[in-house]
Backbone as a chain_set.jsonl record, in Angstrom:
{"seq": "MASGRTFEVRHPEMVRVGRTNLLVFFFVSDQPEVFDEWQSVSLMLVESLFHLESLVSP", "coords": {"N": [[-10.917, 54.184, -15.565], [-13.044, 54.081, -18.441], [-11.516, 53.34, -20.632], [-9.481, 51.87, -19.516], [-7.361, 53.145, -18.512], [-5.689, 54.407, -15.635], [-5.46, 56.512, -12.726], [-3.516, 57.575, -10.094], [-4.239, 59.255, -7.347], [-2.625, 60.895, -4.914], [-3.037, 62.819, -3.075], [-5.596, 64.941, -1.816], [-5.43, 67.572, -2.917], [-4.546, 67.21, -5.478], [-6.451, 66.861, -7.279], [-9.326, 68.113, -8.905], [-12.777, 68.545, -8.896], [-15.24, 69.097, -11.28], [-18.379, 70.104, -12.719], [-18.871, 68.498, -15.01], [-16.408, 67.377, -15.538], [-13.138, 66.171, -14.474], [-10.166, 67.301, -13.074], [-6.963, 66.184, -13.048], [-3.964, 66.591, -11.424], [-0.366, 66.574, -11.921], [3.0, 66.257, -10.725], [6.443, 66.153, -11.436], [8.816, 67.281, -10.9], [11.361, 68.705, -8.662], [10.026, 70.646, -7.215], [7.27, 70.679, -5.588], [5.194, 72.391, -5.287], [4.639, 73.351, -7.803], [2.857, 72.425, -10.506], [3.537, 70.065, -13.057], [2.073, 69.08, -15.13], [-1.294, 68.465, -16.285], [-4.39, 66.644, -16.533], [-7.446, 66.459, -18.13], [-10.438, 64.901, -17.492], [-13.404, 63.278, -18.399], [-16.258, 63.014, -16.409], [-18.139, 61.152, -17.048], [-16.741, 59.061, -18.035], [-15.418, 57.842, -15.989], [-15.128, 54.921, -14.37], [-14.846, 53.515, -11.913], [-13.854, 54.019, -8.467], [-11.196, 53.693, -6.169], [-9.979, 53.326, -2.856], [-6.75, 54.103, -1.896], [-4.393, 52.61, 0.223], [-2.322, 54.384, 2.358], [1.135, 54.523, 2.81], [2.833, 54.823, 5.756], [5.642, 56.138, 7.102], [7.73, 55.587, 10.044]], "CA": [[-11.532, 54.857, -16.76], [-13.648, 53.174, -19.36], [-10.495, 52.876, -21.487], [-8.542, 51.063, -18.791], [-6.397, 54.039, -17.91], [-5.824, 54.618, -14.215], [-4.787, 57.66, -12.071], [-3.315, 57.475, -8.632], [-4.297, 60.575, -6.696], [-2.025, 60.599, -3.634], [-3.379, 63.921, -2.146], [-6.734, 65.617, -2.283], [-5.117, 68.81, -3.677], [-4.05, 66.919, -6.763], [-7.624, 66.611, -8.119], [-10.444, 69.079, -8.837], [-13.998, 68.039, -9.5], [-16.148, 70.121, -11.864], [-19.744, 69.576, -12.972], [-18.804, 67.408, -16.002], [-15.078, 66.831, -15.711], [-12.243, 65.982, -13.343], [-8.834, 67.628, -13.429], [-5.923, 65.468, -12.224], [-2.678, 67.322, -11.552], [0.813, 65.755, -11.733], [4.263, 66.9, -10.712], [7.558, 65.298, -11.486], [10.041, 68.079, -10.548], [11.586, 68.847, -7.249], [9.201, 71.675, -6.652], [5.955, 70.066, -5.494], [4.134, 73.406, -5.42], [4.469, 73.683, -9.199], [2.366, 71.244, -11.27], [4.107, 69.969, -14.315], [1.054, 68.755, -16.142], [-2.619, 68.126, -15.763], [-5.238, 65.918, -17.399], [-8.848, 66.706, -17.982], [-11.167, 63.595, -17.643], [-14.843, 63.367, -18.369], [-16.763, 62.18, -15.348], [-18.93, 60.037, -17.642], [-15.783, 57.95, -18.383], [-14.954, 57.313, -14.786], [-15.85, 53.628, -14.123], [-14.847, 53.136, -10.5], [-12.805, 54.633, -7.611], [-10.654, 52.828, -5.109], [-9.157, 53.98, -1.821], [-5.37, 53.531, -1.772], [-3.897, 52.661, 1.498], [-1.146, 55.157, 2.377], [2.255, 53.982, 3.54], [3.272, 55.858, 6.719], [6.978, 55.739, 7.686], [7.894, 56.136, 11.35]], "C": [[-12.129, 53.723, -17.596], [-12.586, 52.597, -20.306], [-9.511, 51.995, -20.814], [-7.476, 51.872, -18.156], [-6.711, 54.267, -16.503], [-4.993, 55.871, -13.781], [-4.664, 57.407, -10.659], [-3.211, 58.843, -8.044], [-3.82, 60.4, -5.223], [-2.431, 61.708, -2.629], [-4.563, 64.561, -2.683], [-6.485, 66.917, -3.1], [-4.722, 68.516, -5.121], [-5.251, 66.626, -7.704], [-8.653, 67.714, -7.9], [-11.587, 68.493, -9.525], [-14.897, 69.091, -10.025], [-17.552, 69.435, -12.026], [-19.709, 68.448, -13.959], [-17.431, 66.801, -16.178], [-14.243, 66.809, -14.358], [-10.859, 66.454, -13.829], [-7.905, 66.946, -12.503], [-4.599, 66.141, -12.56], [-1.549, 66.386, -11.234], [2.036, 66.657, -11.505], [5.348, 65.904, -10.73], [8.886, 65.996, -11.194], [10.265, 68.022, -9.07], [10.825, 69.889, -6.506], [7.753, 71.238, -6.631], [4.832, 71.111, -5.534], [3.811, 73.821, -6.851], [4.052, 72.409, -9.938], [2.93, 71.213, -12.598], [3.103, 69.744, -15.413], [-0.259, 68.428, -15.452], [-3.406, 67.428, -16.858], [-6.68, 66.182, -17.118], [-9.605, 65.4, -18.351], [-12.673, 63.841, -17.505], [-15.297, 62.493, -17.246], [-17.601, 60.998, -15.855], [-18.061, 58.85, -17.95], [-15.213, 57.303, -17.183], [-15.744, 56.051, -14.446], [-15.907, 53.307, -12.664], [-13.743, 53.9, -9.761], [-12.43, 53.674, -6.504], [-9.879, 53.635, -4.138], [-7.834, 53.299, -1.794], [-4.92, 53.703, -0.361], [-2.548, 53.419, 1.525], [-0.093, 54.47, 3.23], [2.804, 55.087, 4.45], [4.595, 55.336, 7.24], [7.115, 56.363, 9.071], [8.963, 57.113, 11.423]], "O": [[-11.75, 52.56, -17.456], [-12.738, 51.459, -20.75], [-8.713, 51.378, -21.519], [-6.731, 51.354, -17.325], [-7.886, 54.325, -16.144], [-3.982, 56.213, -14.394], [-5.653, 57.039, -10.024], [-2.202, 59.526, -8.22], [-4.535, 59.825, -4.402], [-2.187, 61.545, -1.433], [-4.636, 64.759, -3.895], [-7.333, 67.281, -3.915], [-4.573, 69.442, -5.918], [-5.038, 66.179, -8.831], [-8.81, 68.19, -6.775], [-11.445, 67.979, -10.634], [-15.31, 69.953, -9.249], [-17.804, 68.344, -11.515], [-20.458, 67.487, -13.785], [-17.286, 65.809, -16.891], [-14.636, 67.352, -13.325], [-10.423, 66.038, -14.902], [-8.019, 67.093, -11.286], [-4.172, 66.257, -13.709], [-1.696, 65.498, -10.394], [2.08, 67.75, -12.069], [5.215, 64.86, -10.091], [9.947, 65.373, -11.236], [9.51, 67.405, -8.317], [10.958, 70.012, -5.289], [7.062, 71.431, -7.631], [3.673, 70.777, -5.78], [2.845, 74.544, -7.095], [4.805, 71.436, -9.987], [2.857, 72.223, -13.299], [3.305, 70.203, -16.537], [-0.332, 68.162, -14.252], [-3.096, 67.621, -18.034], [-7.103, 66.132, -15.963], [-9.4, 64.869, -19.442], [-13.125, 64.533, -16.594], [-14.82, 61.367, -17.097], [-17.746, 59.983, -15.173], [-18.566, 57.739, -18.112], [-14.555, 56.271, -17.317], [-16.956, 56.137, -14.252], [-16.949, 52.852, -12.193], [-12.796, 54.375, -10.388], [-13.268, 52.94, -5.979], [-9.171, 54.56, -4.537], [-7.756, 52.075, -1.685], [-5.035, 54.786, 0.213], [-1.681, 53.076, 0.721], [-0.415, 53.895, 4.269], [3.193, 56.154, 3.974], [4.669, 54.223, 7.76], [6.694, 57.499, 9.29], [9.219, 57.67, 12.491]]}, "num_chains": 1, "name": "protein.A"}
């Protein structure tokens, strides 16, 4: 973000892109199907995106 804030989106279902904003969903409870909170972010404030390598356990 232009402010320096970062969001780690670990799954495509945790983000929704609109025309002018981005909704980032978070969950911290034991029920991953229930989102605990969400943040609305203006697309104009997104400075860059990075691909995070996923850790796969055998």
